[in-house]
Phi, psi and omega in degrees: 000334183300326181295334178273320192266341183260126175284126186297338184274356181265119176268121181290112178256172176302324180297311181293324178295323177294321177294326178289334177286334177101150182218137176271121180223165176269126171268128187242130175247332179202180181297331182259347182250101177214109188236150180289133176222147181261113183258137183215130173281128183281171185298334180286351181062015179228006180226139177237127174255151168219148187215168186291332175207175190306316182249018183281179179292137180296122180281318182196170178209155175212155179267145177302328181294345177273352185266127179275313183197171175234131181246130180273152173081203183269063184259013171236159181296324179297312181290329176297324180291343181253015186301325181285337183269325183230129181292153184298329183291349177259357187249145172202160183235129173266120184257125181261155174294152173075209188263003176297137182296152177288164180243111180264128185229149175232119180274166180287336181211164178296326180294317179294320179298316180296324178302312182287321179297310182291319179296316178297318179297322177298316182288324177297320179299319177295314183297319183285340181262007180295142172276179186300319180297317180292325178297319179293319177301317180293323178299320177298316180300316181299317179295320178301314180299319181294320186277336183279079189297319182271003173056041179258008177077016178210159182233129172273177186295327179296318178294324178295319178299319177296320179300317181300319177295319179297327182271008176075030181248121174256084188255142174305133185299321180295318179294319178298320180295322178297316178297319180298312183292325178294327180277340182279073184296330181278353181054039180268352184083005176221162176253131178231147172043244185295336177297321178294324177298317178299317178299315180297317181296321177295323181291327187255023178302125184258090183298324182293327177284321178298320178297317178297316178303315183288336176298330184252351180260123182295319182263358178074002183244334186207141171267116175290170179304314182292325178292322176293321176300316178301316179298314182297323181283314187284318186259317183270356178054037173279123185239000179231133177058038187293320180295319178297319178297317180300316178298319180298317180294320179296315179298325187276324189243356178255120178302135181292138180235132177289144178086358179280122182270332183238132178290150179178177181250130163275175184299320180296316179294323177297318177295320179300318177298312183297331180270356186275173174304326179292335179259009182280161176290340175283123180300114184301332180291336184263002175289326178276169175292115186230352183265160176291120182255017183254013178266164181301151181309325184292350180270007183236146162281137186237127180294122190224146180239160180239139181047052188302333184287346182271140173244006175220212181283172188260016176252309181236007187290169181273132171269137185203146173295342178301327178300320179290319181297313181297317181296315181295320179292337179274001178094008180295138182241356176229116185246146179252137178230115176265114186252133179225157176301137178238177181290156176057032176073012182257116178299146181240157179244123176190175179272111187301149176061029178226185181257018178293151178289170187238147174228145180296140178302324180303319181293322178298314182294320178298318178297318178300316180299326182281322192248354188306321189239024176286324181264325183220145178274353190271161194300147174254131177258123179262108180273102188266112173269099192263109178245018186274157173291168180302322182295315182280341170297323177299320180294318177305310183297317180298317181292320177300313182289319184290320186277319184273333176056232184294342179292333184280125177277118182244357179205166177299153190298329180246008178085356180244159176288118184283159176271347174212165181295146177292167182265162173303324180295319179295331186258018179308136177062026178246148177247123182256137177256124177243128180197164176291148177269089179269322182209241190256008185302309181295325177297319180295323179279356184060037182284158183273148162057174175264160177254157171294150182299144181266141178245121180236176179296337182276347182273081188297335182279350183271113182257161182298327181297322178293321178298317180299319179298319180293323178298313180297320180295320179298319180294335179266004177096016183275356184278178168289179187304150179301338184295335185225014183273126181228157167237130179242142179199149171280162190303319184294320180290325177296320179297323178293321176297317179300318183288318187267336185216050186303310182293319178298324179295317178299317180295318177304315184285353176284343182221355176223171187261145177227135175241125176248139181228159183296155177298146176295346178283348180278070183291342178271009181061031174286170184239153170271169179284123179288341187300319182294332177281322175297328183299336177252011173084014178297121184289313180250042182277008184232048178287087189259156172281099186296338182281353184254110181286158177148188183305317186297315178288330174299316180295319179298313178297323180296313180296315187268009174286343180270176178057045175068017183052037184276354178091358179233127177233124183294132179289156177300154184306320183290351176259000178253001182264119182294344178254016184302149175258003186295133173221117186300336182267357184243101180304333180292343182266359182272107179275138180152172185286344182133177184290146172266159179252121177258118179247123181238117172265115177274109188268302187204171175232157182226123174047055179289137182285162178284161173295141179303140178064023178286157182291152176300135179084352180288143177237137188277162174246087191280150166225171177236130177249129178248123182245140172251125177244126182186214176297158185310321182291341182265349182297125182195163172206151175218157181230152171276177173282166174284148168248119187284136170053042177204095173260001185272310178214058181293148176240128177251311182051048180245144181251127179243145185225139182224147173258126181244115181276325179232075185297337181297338181250007187269140170238141174249134182239125177259130182232127175269163180303335186270004176095355175285145185207160175210146177244149183213132177291137181255014182302316175224078187282147174281136180268169172097202181277123186221146172260139175252108182278115191285154178241153174287175182300332180268012172088008180265152182289144177228064182297149000262032181298128183202166170242146178246122186225166170236131185240136174218136177244129181248119179282151175293152180296144178285160180304326181295331182279339184292000000 
């Protein structure tokens, strides 16, 4: 069983052995709810169970692959509330991916806390560095653990049948029994270790991949180096360094075999490549930082959040520093802070005139100082909604300067008024404060210049016509210096500007900054579509509620997944030209040879998850919906047919086709029937056979759930060809 359950990359240390023996700790949910639980690392070193006592019923379990990080001390609001009762060296927080709640724990001693903190960090490092083969192996282990109800390290046929239902497979019982018996090499009536691996491989046989493999393999058993080169050139349209790439893929995904005279791929290695980052729909070249970062800030789309402090709705939801940590780790570069007078002269952050909870401004700034540049080196913009009295504004300024120190930008980079906005490269590791000039805050910070007037939902006298006039004036040079000129607008007013003055809006955004934020009527913290704001070049046109999952956040994640996830994406050239004629609503303003044709063959799906809250034993009927988000003329969607009772390995083999007039602004979103989705920029899409690794609704990975597709883009004929 050890060969199945132990990850070969994990070295058993004294720390991990102590975790396997188990530790009694306090699980904390609130100041009054803190109960003893027995935590134990399982033999696979990737699963943790906890129960009410040493031999009690298991209360819950989690996989190390679900853990994002571990934070020491009083870094959660719950543990902060217990700071006087328990010292920080005994406290730590386990943070999970997605919307699953964190786990706050208090150990009996500082030594026990350190044992778990260091051990978990070691295991998280292993989990995050796994390659595709190791991730699948771990996925097999997780399923084995779930299905092995009596925890005896083996599975009988009844347990296997239960497993198939859990895995979304509605399989004929006779066929399932044949697979079970074929894998039961010991004829013991149960599956153990490698027998379960054999059963899984039989279950996950990919006929569509095997057929593709055999199309390019002369002997049907192996792809030689030259045959793999042919595949990469003909199907994946790789035209540079193809032989070197082929060798790299073989070295990376083909297990080394002694006695092999010629390098090549077997079917398993070929599948590993197709499922790898190199075979993903995300262009591997664009995962790293690849764009020019020396252009003015206004030439970039900037990942931006709204009401960043909220992790729920904006009427009664919880305010938490966790909102800032999550946004920054997601690559967000513009954060919102609503500041109000608090008790004892301490400013507080919360959504005014509502029942949301409150957090001290000092804690927000401290969190910003710790996490601002962990994901990206490029500047963070702090959008300060300042509702404080003059006295507490002084406190705001003092705390910003004292806590952030050199990170806080308090003057222009060279001491002179610039003729254009500085670049992300010039502002590396700097935090910029943007706020209304109510009193002396900017003076206290020694900030430069005046800002353009802000228009909010509360400014009843500000009409869209006035905004249109200001946009036109800005394009004609009527604004204040470019270093500090902004346009602010709520979504409805921005839409009117887009409709009535689309080209002027694009021109304005070619040299100055615009921030669009959701309507105050969105009390449920829902989001508007960011695409319509990107279409006119709004840099911070996507001030979204990051805590609210859905299409809008999928699009945001899709756009900003490129360029090293640094939070800045360079706008297309025609949106950086102050004299541009581009108007997203006017086809006559689109310069170019004509629309391209995007052809997507949806081939198959792999291990699609069940619908949330589905009944036990239920199996889904999946379909795939492909959506195009871009300029109005490019907006479209198409769907495949349903596949009945098969979420495990459905086959569609359907071809969908789209015309894209402005591909530079287009995003394609794939949505499965079960709600998993992913967005991908099509500016430079990878062609050929690609896997789309699906995400849950809250944007977290759910391996090995994926779609297998073939993509081809056809350019319009050039004038010489006509």
